[in-house]
C-alpha positions as CSV (number, residue, x, y, z in Angstrom):
1,M,22.8,-0.6,4.3
2,M,20.8,1.3,1.8
3,K,18.8,4.3,3.1
4,L,15.1,4.5,2.5
5,E,15.4,7.6,0.4
6,T,17.9,5.9,-1.9
7,A,15.7,2.9,-2.2
8,I,12.7,5.0,-3.1
9,K,14.6,6.8,-5.8
10,R,15.9,3.6,-7.2
11,I,12.5,1.8,-7.3
12,R,10.9,4.8,-9.0
13,R,13.7,5.0,-11.5
14,Y,13.9,1.4,-12.4
15,G,10.5,0.0,-11.2
16,I,12.2,-2.9,-9.4
17,P,10.4,-3.8,-6.2
18,E,13.2,-6.1,-5.2
19,E,15.4,-3.0,-4.5
20,I,13.0,-2.1,-1.7
21,A,12.4,-5.6,-0.5
22,I,16.1,-6.1,0.2
23,V,16.5,-3.0,2.3
24,D,17.7,-4.3,5.7
25,N,15.6,-2.1,7.9
26,L,12.4,-1.6,5.9
27,P,10.4,-4.1,8.0
28,N,11.6,-2.3,11.2
29,L,10.5,1.1,10.1
30,P,7.3,2.7,11.3
31,V,4.4,2.2,9.0
32,S,4.3,5.9,8.2
33,E,7.9,5.6,6.8
34,V,7.0,2.5,4.8
35,F,3.9,4.2,3.4
36,K,6.1,6.9,1.9
37,L,6.8,4.5,-0.9
38,L,3.2,4.9,-2.1
39,C,2.2,7.6,-4.5
40,F,-0.1,9.3,-2.0
41,H,1.4,7.8,1.1
42,N,-1.8,5.8,1.9
43,L,-3.1,2.4,0.8
44,A,-6.6,3.8,0.6
45,Y,-5.7,5.5,-2.7
46,C,-4.0,2.5,-4.3
47,C,-5.4,0.7,-7.3
48,G,-6.9,-2.7,-7.4
49,Q,-5.1,-5.9,-8.4
50,A,-5.9,-5.4,-12.1
51,N,-3.3,-2.5,-12.1
52,P,0.2,-3.8,-11.4
53,C,2.0,-1.6,-8.8
54,P,5.4,-2.4,-7.4
55,Y,5.0,0.3,-4.7
56,R,1.7,-1.1,-3.4
57,D,2.8,-4.7,-3.6
58,T,6.1,-3.9,-1.7
59,V,4.2,-2.1,1.1
60,L,1.7,-4.9,1.4
61,R,4.4,-7.5,1.5
62,T,6.5,-5.5,4.0
63,C,3.6,-4.9,6.3
64,G,2.4,-8.5,6.1
65,I,-1.0,-7.6,4.6
66,S,-2.4,-10.3,2.4
67,W,-4.2,-9.4,-0.9
68,K,-7.5,-10.8,0.6
69,E,-7.1,-8.6,3.7
70,Y,-6.4,-5.5,1.6
71,V,-9.4,-6.0,-0.7
72,E,-11.8,-6.8,2.2
73,T,-10.7,-3.8,4.2
74,K,-11.0,-1.5,1.2
75,E,-14.5,-2.8,0.3
76,S,-15.6,-2.4,3.9
77,A,-14.3,1.1,4.1
78,I,-16.0,2.1,0.8
79,A,-19.3,0.6,1.9
80,Q,-19.1,2.4,5.3
81,L,-18.4,5.7,3.5
82,L,-21.4,5.2,1.2
83,L,-23.6,4.3,4.1
84,N,-22.5,7.4,6.1
85,K,-23.1,9.6,3.1
86,G,-26.6,8.2,2.6
87,F,-25.9,6.6,-0.7
88,M,-26.7,3.1,0.7
89,Q,-29.0,1.7,3.3
90,D,-27.7,-0.8,5.9
91,G,-28.0,-4.3,4.5
92,N,-27.9,-3.2,0.8
């Protein structure tokens, strides 16, 4: 069985998300370990769908997060942040 560190090195070297997807224990790891595949270890910093990213896509697939859920959650978080900072009014 391939270790997580080995898989991360391989995906970054070759850019092949399948190398991560076939790791036997990846779905059984804590989310914090799976998120280590991401550039900043957090989905909040990931690009949108227009920018292809094998790291983001592998983490979403492994965690069972649909693209729709990802986008809706990210949009909601950004709106809440803007509301909290006073850049938006509720309902706008």
